[in-house]
Every structure is written in structure tokens, then in C-alpha cells.
C-alpha positions as CSV (number, residue, x, y, z in Angstrom):
1,M,-158.2,92.3,34.5
2,T,-155.8,90.7,37.1
3,F,-152.8,88.6,36.6
4,N,-150.7,86.3,38.7
5,A,-146.9,86.9,39.2
6,D,-144.5,85.0,41.4
7,K,-144.4,86.7,44.7
8,P,-140.8,88.1,45.3
9,G,-138.8,86.8,48.3
10,L,-137.9,89.0,51.3
11,R,-134.5,89.9,49.8
12,Q,-136.1,91.0,46.5
13,R,-138.7,93.0,48.4
14,K,-136.1,94.8,50.5
15,K,-134.0,95.6,47.3
16,A,-137.2,96.9,45.6
17,K,-138.0,99.1,48.6
18,T,-134.5,100.5,48.8
19,R,-134.5,101.3,45.1
20,A,-137.9,103.0,45.3
21,T,-136.8,105.0,48.3
22,I,-133.7,106.2,46.5
23,Q,-135.7,107.2,43.5
24,K,-138.4,109.0,45.6
25,H,-135.7,111.1,47.3
26,A,-134.0,111.8,44.0
27,L,-137.1,113.0,42.3
28,G,-137.9,115.2,45.3
29,L,-134.5,116.8,45.1
30,F,-134.8,117.3,41.4
31,R,-138.1,119.0,41.8
32,K,-136.7,121.3,44.5
33,Q,-133.3,122.3,43.1
34,G,-133.2,121.0,39.5
35,Y,-131.6,117.9,38.0
36,D,-128.2,119.3,37.1
37,A,-127.8,121.0,40.5
38,T,-128.4,117.8,42.4
39,T,-125.5,115.4,43.1
40,V,-125.5,111.7,43.8
41,E,-124.1,112.5,47.2
42,Q,-127.1,114.6,48.0
43,I,-129.5,111.9,46.9
44,A,-127.7,109.3,48.9
45,A,-127.8,111.5,52.0
46,A,-131.5,112.2,51.6
47,A,-132.2,108.4,51.2
48,E,-129.9,107.6,54.1
49,V,-127.7,105.3,52.0
50,S,-124.0,105.6,51.0
51,P,-123.1,106.8,47.5
52,S,-121.7,103.3,46.8
53,T,-125.1,101.9,47.7
54,F,-126.7,104.3,45.2
55,F,-124.5,103.0,42.5
56,R,-125.3,99.4,43.3
57,Y,-128.9,100.2,42.5
58,F,-128.4,102.8,39.7
59,P,-125.2,102.7,37.6
60,A,-125.6,106.4,36.8
61,K,-127.5,109.4,38.0
62,E,-129.7,109.3,34.8
63,D,-130.9,105.8,35.7
64,V,-132.5,106.9,39.0
65,V,-135.0,108.8,36.8
66,T,-135.4,106.5,33.8
67,W,-135.8,103.3,35.9
68,D,-139.3,102.0,36.7
69,E,-140.7,98.7,37.9
70,F,-143.3,98.3,35.2
71,D,-141.6,96.0,32.7
72,P,-141.8,92.8,34.8
73,L,-145.4,93.6,35.7
74,I,-146.4,94.2,32.1
75,I,-144.6,91.0,31.0
76,A,-146.4,88.9,33.6
77,A,-149.7,90.4,32.6
78,F,-149.0,89.9,28.9
79,K,-148.1,86.2,29.5
80,S,-151.4,85.7,31.4
81,Q,-153.5,86.7,28.3
82,P,-155.3,83.9,26.4
83,A,-153.0,82.1,24.0
84,G,-155.1,82.8,20.9
85,M,-155.1,86.6,21.4
86,N,-153.0,88.6,19.0
87,P,-149.9,90.2,20.5
88,I,-151.0,93.8,20.4
89,E,-154.4,93.1,21.9
90,A,-152.7,91.0,24.6
91,L,-150.3,94.0,25.3
92,R,-153.2,96.4,25.4
93,N,-154.9,94.2,28.1
94,A,-151.6,93.9,30.0
95,M,-151.1,97.7,30.0
96,K,-154.7,98.3,31.2
97,S,-154.1,95.7,34.0
98,V,-151.0,97.4,35.2
99,F,-151.6,101.1,34.7
100,G,-155.4,100.7,35.4
101,S,-154.5,99.9,39.0
102,F,-152.7,103.2,39.6
103,G,-154.3,105.8,41.8
104,E,-154.3,109.5,40.8
105,K,-151.2,110.2,42.9
106,R,-149.1,107.6,41.2
107,I,-150.3,108.7,37.7
108,T,-149.3,112.3,38.6
109,E,-145.9,111.1,39.8
110,Q,-145.3,109.2,36.5
111,K,-146.4,112.2,34.5
112,E,-143.9,114.4,36.4
113,R,-141.1,111.9,35.9
114,L,-141.8,111.8,32.1
115,A,-141.8,115.6,31.9
116,L,-138.4,115.6,33.7
117,I,-137.0,113.0,31.3
118,L,-138.1,114.9,28.3
119,S,-136.8,118.2,29.6
120,V,-133.2,117.1,30.4
121,P,-131.1,116.2,27.4
122,A,-129.0,113.6,29.3
123,L,-132.2,111.9,30.5
124,K,-133.8,111.9,27.1
125,S,-130.6,110.4,25.6
126,R,-130.6,107.7,28.3
127,L,-134.2,106.9,27.5
128,L,-133.5,106.6,23.8
129,D,-130.7,104.1,24.6
130,Q,-133.1,102.1,26.7
131,F,-135.6,101.9,23.8
132,F,-133.2,99.7,21.8
133,G,-133.2,97.2,24.7
134,L,-137.0,97.5,24.9
135,V,-137.4,96.6,21.2
136,Q,-135.5,93.3,21.9
137,L,-137.5,92.7,25.1
138,V,-140.8,93.2,23.3
139,A,-139.7,91.1,20.3
140,G,-138.8,88.3,22.7
141,I,-142.2,88.2,24.4
142,F,-144.0,88.5,21.1
143,A,-141.9,85.7,19.7
144,D,-142.9,83.5,22.6
145,R,-146.5,84.1,21.9
146,T,-146.4,83.7,18.2
147,G,-143.9,80.9,17.9
148,H,-141.6,83.0,15.7
149,D,-137.9,83.7,16.2
150,G,-137.3,86.9,18.2
151,N,-134.7,88.0,15.6
152,D,-137.2,87.5,12.7
153,V,-137.5,90.9,10.9
154,K,-141.3,90.8,11.1
155,V,-141.2,90.3,14.9
156,L,-138.6,93.1,15.3
157,N,-140.7,95.3,13.0
158,L,-143.8,94.8,15.2
159,A,-141.7,95.4,18.4
160,G,-140.1,98.5,16.8
161,A,-143.6,99.8,15.8
162,L,-144.9,99.3,19.3
163,V,-142.0,101.2,20.9
164,G,-142.4,104.0,18.3
165,V,-146.1,104.2,19.2
166,M,-145.2,104.4,22.9
167,M,-142.7,107.2,22.2
168,A,-145.3,109.1,20.3
169,A,-147.7,108.7,23.3
170,M,-144.9,110.1,25.5
171,L,-144.5,113.1,23.3
172,T,-148.2,113.7,23.3
173,M,-148.2,113.6,27.1
174,D,-145.4,116.1,27.2
175,K,-147.4,118.5,25.1
176,N,-150.7,117.8,26.9
177,P,-149.9,116.9,30.5
178,D,-153.6,116.8,31.4
179,A,-154.3,114.0,29.0
180,D,-155.6,110.7,30.4
181,F,-152.5,108.6,30.6
182,L,-154.1,105.2,30.3
183,A,-156.6,106.2,27.6
184,L,-153.8,107.7,25.5
185,I,-151.7,104.6,25.7
186,D,-154.6,102.4,24.9
187,A,-155.7,104.6,22.0
188,S,-152.1,104.6,20.6
189,L,-151.9,100.8,20.8
190,A,-155.4,100.5,19.2
191,H,-154.2,102.8,16.3
192,L,-151.3,100.4,15.8
193,E,-153.6,97.4,16.0
194,D,-155.8,98.9,13.3
195,G,-152.8,99.3,11.0
196,L,-152.0,103.0,11.7
197,P,-154.8,104.5,9.6
198,Q,-154.6,108.2,9.0
């Protein structure tokens, strides 16, 4: 399935390219010398930017690992699903649309990034902090689809359950790095859609 998203302007594309370049060099350094042994100054030098530029894109070193560009893509794909489709099915389709377009190299990179996050306490802590914001984000897009208030406990419950399912999928990937990333995410969402049968 494909979806349409507004094409970003030149400035946004340049910023996205700089952010991706910084992250690419950071992940390369972390692979080579370890997360804790790598400084922001080293990352900035490798990416050929100043440390102040690094901090314009990433408020802290942890963010250079936990950031990704997927949320806007998934939201755009979710919003393009038919109006009568239930939110979980719409999200499953959106995830397939986004992650299904990844080549093997990009999937491997994302698996390595996830393994790094789960192996470094500071990164795992930052990711958990981000999940609170993700619950609000998901509740908002579900509320738009269903016509409910984003602060309604039922909408928040559904969003929280979804984020919990995604966390479980991440833990499964950590224990089984050879698992099919997209199939695991889809199966996890299908399990939620079916009411989490045991």
C-alpha cells in the first residue's frame, strides 16, 4: 500500500539530511568504540559539523540514537487509510506501508540501533521517556479517526496497549535478532486486534 504525504521543502530536506548524517556517523562510532567511550565532539567531527550544530539537532547524546524519522511517515500512512477501518487495522496497514518499503540493509541498521538502545541503560531510559509522549501521539491520531476525545480513558487505554505491544515486540527482537521485523510487528498488532488471546 502507498500513501501520499506533503513533500517537504528544500530547507526541511536539508535539515533531514544533516540529521541523518549526524546519526549515521554517531552509530558508526558507537559500533567501533562503544557508546560510553564516544563523545559528542567526536560525533560532530566525524559528521563535519560543530558541537553546537549537533545540539541543534539532538538535545542530548541519547537522542542521536533514539531518534528516527518514522512517526510522521506512519501518521501520514495511517491517515490515508479508509475512514471506516478500525484504528488497529489502519495502524497495521500503515506500519506495513512504511516498514515494508525498507530494504534488507535498512532493516539490519534498525535492528542494530534497537540492540544498542536496549543494551545501554541511558538509552533504554530515554526510550521509556519517549513512550509517554508516544501514547499521547497515538491517542491523538486514534481520537481523530474515531471522533472521541484524545484524553478519553478508552482512547488512552488503546494507545497505551498499542505502545505496550510495540515494547514487547522490541524485547522479542532483542532476544531473537534474526526474527522478521515486519512480520513480528504485524503479528503483535494482530494479537492486540484479536483482544490479546492467550
